[in-house]
A tleap script that builds the chain and sets N, CA, C and O, in Angstrom:
source leaprc.protein.ff14SB
mol = sequence {
  NMET ASN ALA THR LEU ASN GLY GLU ARG THR
  LEU THR GLU LEU ASP HIE ALA ARG LEU LEU
  LYS LEU ALA GLY ARG THR GLY ALA PRO GLN
  LEU ASP GLY ILE LEU SER GLY SER ASP VAL
  VAL ALA THR ARG ALA VAL ALA ALA ASP VAL
  VAL THR MET TYR THR GLN VAL GLU ILE GLU
  ASP CYS HIE THR ARG LEU ARG HIE GLN LEU
  VAL LEU CYS TYR PRO TRP ASP ALA GLU PRO
  ALA GLY GLY PHE ILE SER VAL LEU SER PRO
  VAL GLY LEU ALA LEU LEU GLY MET ARG ALA
  GLY SER THR VAL ARG TRP GLN THR PRO SER
  GLY GLU GLU SER SER ALA GLN VAL MET SER
  ILE LEU PHE GLN PRO GLU ALA SER GLY ASP
  TYR THR CLEU
}
set mol.1.N position { 0.844 -1.192 0.000 }
set mol.1.CA position { 0.000 0.000 0.000 }
set mol.1.C position { 0.879 1.242 0.000 }
set mol.1.O position { 1.888 1.291 0.704 }
set mol.2.N position { 0.513 2.211 -0.760 }
set mol.2.CA position { 1.251 3.467 -0.837 }
set mol.2.C position { 0.972 4.321 0.381 }
set mol.2.O position { -0.024 4.129 1.079 }
set mol.3.N position { 1.864 5.270 0.627 }
set mol.3.CA position { 1.635 6.237 1.695 }
set mol.3.C position { 0.388 7.035 1.350 }
set mol.3.O position { 0.225 7.477 0.213 }
set mol.4.N position { -0.482 7.219 2.313 }
set mol.4.CA position { -1.670 8.029 2.108 }
set mol.4.C position { -1.682 9.136 3.142 }
set mol.4.O position { -1.030 9.031 4.181 }
set mol.5.N position { -2.404 10.170 2.867 }
set mol.5.CA position { -2.364 11.322 3.746 }
set mol.5.C position { -3.639 12.109 3.656 }
set mol.5.O position { -4.443 11.922 2.742 }
set mol.6.N position { -3.819 12.990 4.610 }
set mol.6.CA position { -4.902 13.968 4.589 }
set mol.6.C position { -4.241 15.318 4.441 }
set mol.6.O position { -3.463 15.719 5.307 }
set mol.7.N position { -4.528 16.024 3.373 }
set mol.7.CA position { -3.935 17.340 3.205 }
set mol.7.C position { -3.385 17.540 1.821 }
set mol.7.O position { -3.529 16.695 0.938 }
set mol.8.N position { -2.760 18.662 1.656 }
set mol.8.CA position { -2.243 19.084 0.362 }
set mol.8.C position { -0.720 19.115 0.428 }
set mol.8.O position { -0.146 19.491 1.450 }
set mol.9.N position { -0.077 18.724 -0.652 }
set mol.9.CA position { 1.392 18.716 -0.692 }
set mol.9.C position { 1.920 19.892 -1.507 }
set mol.9.O position { 1.362 20.269 -2.538 }
set mol.10.N position { 3.011 20.454 -1.008 }
set mol.10.CA position { 3.699 21.526 -1.702 }
set mol.10.C position { 5.178 21.168 -1.769 }
set mol.10.O position { 5.777 20.799 -0.759 }
set mol.11.N position { 5.762 21.276 -2.949 }
set mol.11.CA position { 7.184 21.024 -3.134 }
set mol.11.C position { 7.844 22.264 -3.705 }
set mol.11.O position { 7.228 23.023 -4.454 }
set mol.12.N position { 9.113 22.463 -3.341 }
set mol.12.CA position { 9.858 23.555 -3.963 }
set mol.12.C position { 10.293 23.108 -5.361 }
set mol.12.O position { 10.354 21.913 -5.649 }
set mol.13.N position { 10.591 24.077 -6.218 }
set mol.13.CA position { 11.079 23.744 -7.564 }
set mol.13.C position { 12.359 22.911 -7.488 }
set mol.13.O position { 12.525 21.956 -8.247 }
set mol.14.N position { 13.255 23.267 -6.582 }
set mol.14.CA position { 14.516 22.544 -6.463 }
set mol.14.C position { 14.295 21.115 -5.976 }
set mol.14.O position { 14.846 20.175 -6.549 }
set mol.15.N position { 13.491 20.941 -4.922 }
set mol.15.CA position { 13.202 19.588 -4.438 }
set mol.15.C position { 12.515 18.772 -5.530 }
set mol.15.O position { 12.847 17.604 -5.735 }
set mol.16.N position { 11.564 19.380 -6.228 }
set mol.16.CA position { 10.836 18.677 -7.284 }
set mol.16.C position { 11.805 18.188 -8.366 }
set mol.16.O position { 11.727 17.034 -8.789 }
set mol.17.N position { 12.707 19.049 -8.809 }
set mol.17.CA position { 13.662 18.665 -9.860 }
set mol.17.C position { 14.586 17.545 -9.381 }
set mol.17.O position { 14.829 16.585 -10.111 }
set mol.18.N position { 15.093 17.667 -8.169 }
set mol.18.CA position { 15.998 16.634 -7.630 }
set mol.18.C position { 15.274 15.314 -7.415 }
set mol.18.O position { 15.827 14.247 -7.680 }
set mol.19.N position { 14.051 15.384 -6.940 }
set mol.19.CA position { 13.291 14.163 -6.689 }
set mol.19.C position { 12.846 13.490 -7.988 }
set mol.19.O position { 12.719 12.267 -8.037 }
set mol.20.N position { 12.608 14.281 -9.040 }
set mol.20.CA position { 12.316 13.689 -10.355 }
set mol.20.C position { 13.494 12.843 -10.828 }
set mol.20.O position { 13.305 11.744 -11.349 }
set mol.21.N position { 14.708 13.355 -10.645 }
set mol.21.CA position { 15.905 12.593 -11.020 }
set mol.21.C position { 16.021 11.326 -10.180 }
set mol.21.O position { 16.332 10.256 -10.704 }
set mol.22.N position { 15.771 11.446 -8.880 }
set mol.22.CA position { 15.833 10.287 -7.995 }
set mol.22.C position { 14.793 9.245 -8.399 }
set mol.22.O position { 15.093 8.052 -8.443 }
set mol.23.N position { 13.596 9.684 -8.687 }
set mol.23.CA position { 12.532 8.756 -9.087 }
set mol.23.C position { 12.911 8.037 -10.384 }
set mol.23.O position { 12.629 6.849 -10.546 }
set mol.24.N position { 13.545 8.755 -11.298 }
set mol.24.CA position { 13.985 8.140 -12.549 }
set mol.24.C position { 15.037 7.071 -12.340 }
set mol.24.O position { 15.060 6.068 -13.053 }
set mol.25.N position { 15.908 7.282 -11.364 }
set mol.25.CA position { 16.970 6.306 -11.075 }
set mol.25.C position { 16.470 5.120 -10.272 }
set mol.25.O position { 16.954 4.002 -10.453 }
set mol.26.N position { 15.511 5.346 -9.391 }
set mol.26.CA position { 15.085 4.286 -8.478 }
set mol.26.C position { 13.814 3.573 -8.933 }
set mol.26.O position { 13.512 2.483 -8.448 }
set mol.27.N position { 13.069 4.172 -9.853 }
set mol.27.CA position { 11.810 3.568 -10.260 }
set mol.27.C position { 10.826 3.475 -9.105 }
set mol.27.O position { 10.240 2.417 -8.874 }
set mol.28.N position { 10.639 4.569 -8.378 }
set mol.28.CA position { 9.761 4.604 -7.200 }
set mol.28.C position { 8.375 5.116 -7.591 }
set mol.28.O position { 8.179 6.327 -7.692 }
set mol.29.N position { 7.409 4.220 -7.814 }
set mol.29.CA position { 6.079 4.665 -8.266 }
set mol.29.C position { 5.356 5.560 -7.265 }
set mol.29.O position { 4.622 6.463 -7.669 }
set mol.30.N position { 5.551 5.327 -5.960 }
set mol.30.CA position { 4.889 6.183 -4.970 }
set mol.30.C position { 5.406 7.616 -5.081 }
set mol.30.O position { 4.632 8.570 -4.996 }
set mol.31.N position { 6.710 7.760 -5.270 }
set mol.31.CA position { 7.294 9.090 -5.408 }
set mol.31.C position { 6.804 9.743 -6.695 }
set mol.31.O position { 6.514 10.939 -6.708 }
set mol.32.N position { 6.708 8.982 -7.764 }
set mol.32.CA position { 6.183 9.521 -9.022 }
set mol.32.C position { 4.795 10.122 -8.820 }
set mol.32.O position { 4.508 11.212 -9.314 }
set mol.33.N position { 3.941 9.412 -8.095 }
set mol.33.CA position { 2.584 9.902 -7.839 }
set mol.33.C position { 2.568 11.187 -7.042 }
set mol.33.O position { 1.775 12.087 -7.318 }
set mol.34.N position { 3.440 11.275 -6.054 }
set mol.34.CA position { 3.531 12.495 -5.247 }
set mol.34.C position { 4.017 13.660 -6.096 }
set mol.34.O position { 3.476 14.763 -6.017 }
set mol.35.N position { 5.037 13.414 -6.907 }
set mol.35.CA position { 5.597 14.483 -7.741 }
set mol.35.C position { 4.576 15.015 -8.733 }
set mol.35.O position { 4.525 16.218 -8.986 }
set mol.36.N position { 3.766 14.136 -9.293 }
set mol.36.CA position { 2.793 14.588 -10.290 }
set mol.36.C position { 1.569 15.243 -9.653 }
set mol.36.O position { 0.853 15.989 -10.322 }
set mol.37.N position { 1.318 14.977 -8.371 }
set mol.37.CA position { 0.131 15.524 -7.735 }
set mol.37.C position { 0.366 16.675 -6.781 }
set mol.37.O position { -0.565 17.115 -6.107 }
set mol.38.N position { 1.585 17.170 -6.708 }
set mol.38.CA position { 1.914 18.238 -5.758 }
set mol.38.C position { 1.910 19.606 -6.409 }
set mol.38.O position { 2.137 19.744 -7.611 }
set mol.39.N position { 1.647 20.614 -5.590 }
set mol.39.CA position { 1.837 21.992 -6.020 }
set mol.39.C position { 3.338 22.276 -5.959 }
set mol.39.O position { 4.002 21.912 -4.988 }
set mol.40.N position { 3.864 22.918 -6.984 }
set mol.40.CA position { 5.292 23.262 -7.017 }
set mol.40.C position { 5.402 24.780 -6.947 }
set mol.40.O position { 4.778 25.502 -7.725 }
set mol.41.N position { 6.215 25.250 -5.989 }
set mol.41.CA position { 6.384 26.690 -5.798 }
set mol.41.C position { 7.858 27.048 -5.916 }
set mol.41.O position { 8.730 26.189 -5.780 }
set mol.42.N position { 8.123 28.306 -6.168 }
set mol.42.CA position { 9.506 28.784 -6.203 }
set mol.42.C position { 10.163 28.473 -4.862 }
set mol.42.O position { 9.547 28.623 -3.806 }
set mol.43.N position { 11.398 28.046 -4.915 }
set mol.43.CA position { 12.105 27.640 -3.702 }
set mol.43.C position { 12.112 28.754 -2.660 }
set mol.43.O position { 11.959 28.483 -1.469 }
set mol.44.N position { 12.283 29.988 -3.086 }
set mol.44.CA position { 12.317 31.116 -2.148 }
set mol.44.C position { 10.926 31.511 -1.643 }
set mol.44.O position { 10.808 32.333 -0.735 }
set mol.45.N position { 9.879 30.934 -2.224 }
set mol.45.CA position { 8.520 31.319 -1.852 }
set mol.45.C position { 7.798 30.270 -1.001 }
set mol.45.O position { 6.637 30.469 -0.642 }
set mol.46.N position { 8.462 29.156 -0.671 }
set mol.46.CA position { 7.785 28.101 0.080 }
set mol.46.C position { 7.475 28.579 1.503 }
set mol.46.O position { 8.282 29.255 2.141 }
set mol.47.N position { 6.296 28.211 1.975 }
set mol.47.CA position { 5.901 28.582 3.331 }
set mol.47.C position { 6.793 27.864 4.345 }
set mol.47.O position { 7.251 26.749 4.097 }
set mol.48.N position { 7.032 28.507 5.477 }
set mol.48.CA position { 7.932 27.971 6.504 }
set mol.48.C position { 7.368 26.757 7.229 }
set mol.48.O position { 8.093 26.096 7.972 }
set mol.49.N position { 6.078 26.447 7.027 }
set mol.49.CA position { 5.477 25.300 7.713 }
set mol.49.C position { 5.349 24.068 6.824 }
set mol.49.O position { 4.605 23.144 7.153 }
set mol.50.N position { 6.071 24.044 5.693 }
set mol.50.CA position { 6.025 22.921 4.750 }
set mol.50.C position { 7.261 22.043 4.959 }
set mol.50.O position { 8.368 22.548 5.146 }
set mol.51.N position { 7.058 20.724 4.924 }
set mol.51.CA position { 8.161 19.772 5.045 }
set mol.51.C position { 8.860 19.655 3.690 }
set mol.51.O position { 8.336 19.052 2.754 }
set mol.52.N position { 10.051 20.244 3.607 }
set mol.52.CA position { 10.883 20.162 2.418 }
set mol.52.C position { 12.040 19.208 2.718 }
set mol.52.O position { 12.148 18.696 3.833 }
set mol.53.N position { 12.892 18.971 1.744 }
set mol.53.CA position { 14.041 18.104 1.984 }
set mol.53.C position { 14.954 18.740 3.040 }
set mol.53.O position { 15.231 19.939 3.001 }
set mol.54.N position { 15.400 17.930 3.956 }
set mol.54.CA position { 16.269 18.295 5.082 }
set mol.54.C position { 15.569 19.141 6.132 }
set mol.54.O position { 16.214 19.817 6.933 }
set mol.55.N position { 14.236 19.097 6.119 }
set mol.55.CA position { 13.467 19.733 7.186 }
set mol.55.C position { 13.465 18.804 8.399 }
set mol.55.O position { 13.321 17.588 8.265 }
set mol.56.N position { 13.627 19.396 9.586 }
set mol.56.CA position { 13.501 18.644 10.831 }
set mol.56.C position { 12.096 18.887 11.366 }
set mol.56.O position { 11.685 20.029 11.570 }
set mol.57.N position { 11.370 17.803 11.589 }
set mol.57.CA position { 9.990 17.898 12.060 }
set mol.57.C position { 9.834 17.156 13.382 }
set mol.57.O position { 10.604 16.252 13.709 }
set mol.58.N position { 8.818 17.565 14.129 }
set mol.58.CA position { 8.411 16.792 15.292 }
set mol.58.C position { 7.047 16.211 14.963 }
set mol.58.O position { 6.114 16.937 14.619 }
set mol.59.N position { 6.942 14.891 15.072 }
set mol.59.CA position { 5.666 14.235 14.817 }
set mol.59.C position { 5.195 13.548 16.089 }
set mol.59.O position { 5.994 13.209 16.962 }
set mol.60.N position { 3.887 13.351 16.180 }
set mol.60.CA position { 3.310 12.633 17.314 }
set mol.60.C position { 2.507 11.469 16.773 }
set mol.60.O position { 1.582 11.656 15.981 }
set mol.61.N position { 2.864 10.257 17.204 }
set mol.61.CA position { 2.154 9.051 16.797 }
set mol.61.C position { 0.701 9.159 17.260 }
set mol.61.O position { 0.444 9.440 18.430 }
set mol.62.N position { -0.232 8.942 16.365 }
set mol.62.CA position { -1.649 9.101 16.684 }
set mol.62.C position { -2.159 8.053 17.668 }
set mol.62.O position { -3.163 8.282 18.341 }
set mol.63.N position { -1.489 6.912 17.763 }
set mol.63.CA position { -1.947 5.849 18.666 }
set mol.63.C position { -1.241 5.893 20.012 }
set mol.63.O position { -1.892 5.790 21.052 }
set mol.64.N position { 0.067 6.042 20.011 }
set mol.64.CA position { 0.833 5.986 21.264 }
set mol.64.C position { 1.058 7.353 21.893 }
set mol.64.O position { 1.388 7.453 23.074 }
set mol.65.N position { 0.878 8.404 21.103 }
set mol.65.CA position { 1.131 9.789 21.525 }
set mol.65.C position { 2.610 10.064 21.782 }
set mol.65.O position { 2.957 11.103 22.344 }
set mol.66.N position { 3.482 9.146 21.377 }
set mol.66.CA position { 4.921 9.388 21.486 }
set mol.66.C position { 5.346 10.378 20.418 }
set mol.66.O position { 4.844 10.351 19.295 }
set mol.67.N position { 6.274 11.249 20.776 }
set mol.67.CA position { 6.781 12.241 19.831 }
set mol.67.C position { 8.175 11.850 19.360 }
set mol.67.O position { 8.978 11.302 20.115 }
set mol.68.N position { 8.437 12.147 18.093 }
set mol.68.CA position { 9.729 11.844 17.488 }
set mol.68.C position { 10.174 13.041 16.667 }
set mol.68.O position { 9.357 13.723 16.050 }
set mol.69.N position { 11.467 13.289 16.666 }
set mol.69.CA position { 12.045 14.300 15.791 }
set mol.69.C position { 12.720 13.575 14.641 }
set mol.69.O position { 13.538 12.680 14.850 }
set mol.70.N position { 12.370 13.971 13.423 }
set mol.70.CA position { 12.897 13.340 12.221 }
set mol.70.C position { 13.406 14.400 11.260 }
set mol.70.O position { 12.915 15.529 11.252 }
set mol.71.N position { 14.390 14.034 10.451 }
set mol.71.CA position { 14.877 14.875 9.366 }
set mol.71.C position { 14.622 14.118 8.068 }
set mol.71.O position { 15.056 12.976 7.919 }
set mol.72.N position { 13.925 14.743 7.137 }
set mol.72.CA position { 13.641 14.131 5.840 }
set mol.72.C position { 14.854 14.313 4.934 }
set mol.72.O position { 15.275 15.442 4.680 }
set mol.73.N position { 15.420 13.208 4.446 }
set mol.73.CA position { 16.656 13.292 3.668 }
set mol.73.C position { 16.617 12.366 2.458 }
set mol.73.O position { 15.675 11.596 2.272 }
set mol.74.N position { 17.659 12.460 1.646 }
set mol.74.CA position { 17.816 11.556 0.508 }
set mol.74.C position { 18.317 10.207 1.007 }
set mol.74.O position { 18.909 10.131 2.084 }
set mol.75.N position { 18.090 9.145 0.243 }
set mol.75.CA position { 18.460 7.798 0.707 }
set mol.75.C position { 19.917 7.658 1.138 }
set mol.75.O position { 20.201 6.947 2.102 }
set mol.76.N position { 20.835 8.311 0.457 }
set mol.76.CA position { 22.256 8.168 0.785 }
set mol.76.C position { 22.645 8.841 2.099 }
set mol.76.O position { 23.728 8.586 2.625 }
set mol.77.N position { 21.771 9.701 2.636 }
set mol.77.CA position { 22.030 10.347 3.924 }
set mol.77.C position { 21.203 9.733 5.064 }
set mol.77.O position { 21.310 10.165 6.212 }
set mol.78.N position { 20.391 8.737 4.748 }
set mol.78.CA position { 19.497 8.154 5.753 }
set mol.78.C position { 20.287 7.464 6.865 }
set mol.78.O position { 21.243 6.728 6.619 }
set mol.79.N position { 19.856 7.726 8.077 }
set mol.79.CA position { 20.408 7.100 9.277 }
set mol.79.C position { 19.256 7.019 10.279 }
set mol.79.O position { 19.166 7.832 11.198 }
set mol.80.N position { 18.375 6.033 10.094 }
set mol.80.CA position { 17.161 5.976 10.910 }
set mol.80.C position { 17.406 6.049 12.418 }
set mol.80.O position { 16.629 6.686 13.131 }
set mol.81.N position { 18.460 5.417 12.915 }
set mol.81.CA position { 18.747 5.462 14.358 }
set mol.81.C position { 19.037 6.888 14.820 }
set mol.81.O position { 18.809 7.221 15.983 }
set mol.82.N position { 19.536 7.729 13.921 }
set mol.82.CA position { 19.814 9.124 14.241 }
set mol.82.C position { 18.685 10.066 13.873 }
set mol.82.O position { 18.818 11.282 14.017 }
set mol.83.N position { 17.560 9.511 13.391 }
set mol.83.CA position { 16.407 10.335 13.034 }
set mol.83.C position { 16.409 10.844 11.605 }
set mol.83.O position { 15.522 11.611 11.232 }
set mol.84.N position { 17.389 10.438 10.786 }
set mol.84.CA position { 17.439 10.848 9.380 }
set mol.84.C position { 16.688 9.816 8.550 }
set mol.84.O position { 17.158 8.692 8.369 }
set mol.85.N position { 15.516 10.203 8.046 }
set mol.85.CA position { 14.593 9.294 7.386 }
set mol.85.C position { 14.591 9.547 5.881 }
set mol.85.O position { 14.391 10.677 5.434 }
set mol.86.N position { 14.812 8.495 5.111 }
set mol.86.CA position { 14.826 8.610 3.647 }
set mol.86.C position { 13.472 9.030 3.110 }
set mol.86.O position { 12.428 8.582 3.584 }
set mol.87.N position { 13.511 9.885 2.125 }
set mol.87.CA position { 12.305 10.314 1.442 }
set mol.87.C position { 11.611 9.132 0.761 }
set mol.87.O position { 10.416 9.206 0.475 }
set mol.88.N position { 12.338 8.047 0.499 }
set mol.88.CA position { 11.746 6.870 -0.141 }
set mol.88.C position { 11.141 5.884 0.858 }
set mol.88.O position { 10.510 4.909 0.451 }
set mol.89.N position { 11.322 6.121 2.156 }
set mol.89.CA position { 10.713 5.250 3.167 }
set mol.89.C position { 9.220 5.570 3.266 }
set mol.89.O position { 8.793 6.641 2.835 }
set mol.90.N position { 8.426 4.663 3.823 }
set mol.90.CA position { 6.993 4.966 3.975 }
set mol.90.C position { 6.729 6.252 4.748 }
set mol.90.O position { 5.863 7.035 4.360 }
set mol.91.N position { 7.464 6.483 5.837 }
set mol.91.CA position { 7.275 7.713 6.621 }
set mol.91.C position { 7.732 8.922 5.813 }
set mol.91.O position { 7.062 9.955 5.812 }
set mol.92.N position { 8.864 8.804 5.129 }
set mol.92.CA position { 9.372 9.904 4.316 }
set mol.92.C position { 8.409 10.304 3.219 }
set mol.92.O position { 8.168 11.491 2.996 }
set mol.93.N position { 7.858 9.315 2.532 }
set mol.93.CA position { 6.882 9.607 1.482 }
set mol.93.C position { 5.642 10.276 2.051 }
set mol.93.O position { 5.065 11.163 1.423 }
set mol.94.N position { 5.232 9.851 3.240 }
set mol.94.CA position { 4.048 10.442 3.869 }
set mol.94.C position { 4.286 11.894 4.273 }
set mol.94.O position { 3.375 12.718 4.190 }
set mol.95.N position { 5.506 12.212 4.710 }
set mol.95.CA position { 5.815 13.564 5.197 }
set mol.95.C position { 6.092 14.575 4.096 }
set mol.95.O position { 5.803 15.761 4.260 }
set mol.96.N position { 6.642 14.131 2.988 }
set mol.96.CA position { 7.084 15.033 1.921 }
set mol.96.C position { 5.994 16.006 1.488 }
set mol.96.O position { 4.918 15.602 1.049 }
set mol.97.N position { 6.294 17.295 1.620 }
set mol.97.CA position { 5.389 18.336 1.136 }
set mol.97.C position { 4.213 18.656 2.034 }
set mol.97.O position { 3.374 19.486 1.682 }
set mol.98.N position { 4.135 18.011 3.189 }
set mol.98.CA position { 3.017 18.258 4.099 }
set mol.98.C position { 3.296 19.479 4.973 }
set mol.98.O position { 4.431 19.947 5.062 }
set mol.99.N position { 2.251 19.983 5.614 }
set mol.99.CA position { 2.367 21.167 6.469 }
set mol.99.C position { 2.254 20.785 7.935 }
set mol.99.O position { 1.672 19.755 8.275 }
set mol.100.N position { 2.810 21.614 8.795 }
set mol.100.CA position { 2.611 21.454 10.232 }
set mol.100.C position { 1.109 21.429 10.494 }
set mol.100.O position { 0.357 22.223 9.928 }
set mol.101.N position { 0.686 20.517 11.350 }
set mol.101.CA position { -0.732 20.347 11.659 }
set mol.101.C position { -1.392 19.231 10.874 }
set mol.101.O position { -2.474 18.775 11.243 }
set mol.102.N position { -0.760 18.782 9.796 }
set mol.102.CA position { -1.317 17.705 8.968 }
set mol.102.C position { -1.184 16.361 9.668 }
set mol.102.O position { -0.286 16.154 10.485 }
set mol.103.N position { -2.090 15.457 9.334 }
set mol.103.CA position { -1.989 14.073 9.769 }
set mol.103.C position { -1.568 13.250 8.565 }
set mol.103.O position { -2.172 13.335 7.496 }
set mol.104.N position { -0.524 12.454 8.750 }
set mol.104.CA position { -0.020 11.610 7.666 }
set mol.104.C position { -0.236 10.150 8.030 }
set mol.104.O position { -0.221 9.777 9.203 }
set mol.105.N position { -0.438 9.325 6.997 }
set mol.105.CA position { -0.677 7.901 7.199 }
set mol.105.C position { 0.227 7.114 6.263 }
set mol.105.O position { 0.519 7.545 5.147 }
set mol.106.N position { 0.661 5.961 6.735 }
set mol.106.CA position { 1.500 5.095 5.913 }
set mol.106.C position { 1.363 3.667 6.412 }
set mol.106.O position { 0.837 3.411 7.495 }
set mol.107.N position { 1.847 2.753 5.603 }
set mol.107.CA position { 1.869 1.349 5.980 }
set mol.107.C position { 3.316 0.948 6.242 }
set mol.107.O position { 4.198 1.219 5.427 }
set mol.108.N position { 3.556 0.306 7.374 }
set mol.108.CA position { 4.900 -0.122 7.722 }
set mol.108.C position { 5.298 -1.319 6.853 }
set mol.108.O position { 4.435 -1.961 6.254 }
set mol.109.N position { 6.591 -1.620 6.781 }
set mol.109.CA position { 7.023 -2.793 6.012 }
set mol.109.C position { 6.368 -4.096 6.480 }
set mol.109.O position { 6.234 -5.036 5.696 }
set mol.110.N position { 5.956 -4.159 7.763 }
set mol.110.CA position { 5.289 -5.366 8.268 }
set mol.110.C position { 3.794 -5.370 7.966 }
set mol.110.O position { 3.095 -6.323 8.311 }
set mol.111.N position { 3.295 -4.301 7.318 }
set mol.111.CA position { 1.888 -4.253 6.911 }
set mol.111.C position { 0.966 -3.525 7.856 }
set mol.111.O position { -0.231 -3.423 7.588 }
set mol.112.N position { 1.486 -3.016 8.954 }
set mol.112.CA position { 0.642 -2.288 9.903 }
set mol.112.C position { 0.374 -0.871 9.412 }
set mol.112.O position { 1.224 -0.242 8.783 }
set mol.113.N position { -0.824 -0.385 9.713 }
set mol.113.CA position { -1.168 0.999 9.407 }
set mol.113.C position { -0.643 1.897 10.520 }
set mol.113.O position { -0.830 1.596 11.699 }
set mol.114.N position { 0.004 2.980 10.162 }
set mol.114.CA position { 0.499 3.949 11.128 }
set mol.114.C position { 0.049 5.340 10.723 }
set mol.114.O position { -0.231 5.610 9.555 }
set mol.115.N position { -0.013 6.214 11.713 }
set mol.115.CA position { -0.352 7.606 11.422 }
set mol.115.C position { 0.288 8.490 12.475 }
set mol.115.O position { 0.544 8.067 13.603 }
set mol.116.N position { 0.537 9.718 12.082 }
set mol.116.CA position { 1.137 10.693 12.987 }
set mol.116.C position { 0.694 12.086 12.573 }
set mol.116.O position { 0.345 12.333 11.419 }
set mol.117.N position { 0.718 12.974 13.531 }
set mol.117.CA position { 0.454 14.380 13.253 }
set mol.117.C position { 1.777 15.116 13.204 }
set mol.117.O position { 2.649 14.904 14.046 }
set mol.118.N position { 1.921 15.982 12.214 }
set mol.118.CA position { 3.103 16.844 12.132 }
set mol.118.C position { 2.865 17.972 13.128 }
set mol.118.O position { 2.078 18.886 12.882 }
set mol.119.N position { 3.559 17.888 14.253 }
set mol.119.CA position { 3.338 18.847 15.336 }
set mol.119.C position { 3.987 20.190 15.043 }
set mol.119.O position { 3.379 21.240 15.249 }
set mol.120.N position { 5.232 20.151 14.559 }
set mol.120.CA position { 5.915 21.414 14.275 }
set mol.120.C position { 7.088 21.191 13.337 }
set mol.120.O position { 7.622 20.090 13.210 }
set mol.121.N position { 7.460 22.271 12.693 }
set mol.121.CA position { 8.665 22.307 11.875 }
set mol.121.C position { 9.744 22.924 12.766 }
set mol.121.O position { 9.659 24.096 13.134 }
set mol.122.N position { 10.748 22.134 13.106 }
set mol.122.CA position { 11.810 22.615 13.988 }
set mol.122.C position { 12.897 23.352 13.209 }
set mol.122.O position { 13.528 24.276 13.722 }
set mol.123.N position { 13.105 22.930 11.966 }
set mol.123.CA position { 14.086 23.574 11.088 }
set mol.123.C position { 13.697 23.268 9.652 }
set mol.123.O position { 13.439 22.120 9.292 }
set mol.124.N position { 13.661 24.309 8.843 }
set mol.124.CA position { 13.451 24.149 7.409 }
set mol.124.C position { 14.553 24.951 6.722 }
set mol.124.O position { 14.701 26.142 6.995 }
set mol.125.N position { 15.331 24.324 5.835 }
set mol.125.CA position { 16.439 25.045 5.199 }
set mol.125.C position { 16.033 26.360 4.547 }
set mol.125.O position { 16.712 27.374 4.708 }
set mol.126.N position { 14.933 26.342 3.815 }
set mol.126.CA position { 14.505 27.547 3.098 }
set mol.126.C position { 14.143 28.680 4.053 }
set mol.126.O position { 14.419 29.846 3.768 }
set mol.127.N position { 13.529 28.344 5.179 }
set mol.127.CA position { 13.154 29.373 6.155 }
set mol.127.C position { 14.375 30.022 6.799 }
set mol.127.O position { 14.308 31.147 7.295 }
set mol.128.N position { 15.499 29.288 6.782 }
set mol.128.CA position { 16.733 29.847 7.360 }
set mol.128.C position { 17.609 30.499 6.288 }
set mol.128.O position { 18.729 30.927 6.568 }
set mol.129.N position { 17.088 30.571 5.056 }
set mol.129.CA position { 17.827 31.242 3.973 }
set mol.129.C position { 18.693 30.321 3.137 }
set mol.129.O position { 19.430 30.795 2.273 }
set mol.130.N position { 18.627 29.031 3.367 }
set mol.130.CA position { 19.399 28.069 2.570 }
set mol.130.C position { 18.507 27.523 1.470 }
set mol.130.O position { 17.619 26.711 1.727 }
set mol.131.N position { 18.741 27.964 0.261 }
set mol.131.CA position { 17.902 27.566 -0.869 }
set mol.131.C position { 18.575 26.535 -1.762 }
set mol.131.O position { 18.062 26.218 -2.836 }
set mol.132.N position { 19.721 26.007 -1.332 }
set mol.132.CA position { 20.463 25.075 -2.182 }
set mol.132.C position { 20.677 23.720 -1.546 }
set mol.132.O position { 21.206 22.825 -2.205 }
set mol.133.N position { 20.292 23.526 -0.302 }
set mol.133.CA position { 20.554 22.274 0.398 }
set mol.133.C position { 19.906 21.096 -0.292 }
set mol.133.O position { 20.030 19.963 0.173 }
savepdb mol mol.pdb
quit
């Protein structure tokens, strides 16, 4: 099952272009669907509450109420034990382009349904003036 969500996705032009290349190399159909269905905005114009690449977010599990801090990254930078989650993982796909306050849903590799609320954006590169990360 693909990552599903409630809400609207927004991607920056730079993230969209880089992720298109990644999707072409990896053959990731879920990512293809997200890329084709998202609003794309100028990198300098993205709202500060949108999860972009290398954004650090705090999420709260909808069932356990446990909170986790995660950084959305490319597969080669993923380090799940350190909170760096690949954009190609179920959680990464669910978070990409979502806003603070959104509820995201995904299926774990073991087949369980999971969901979390994006509680806050702790760091977003674009909001700090980094438009090239």
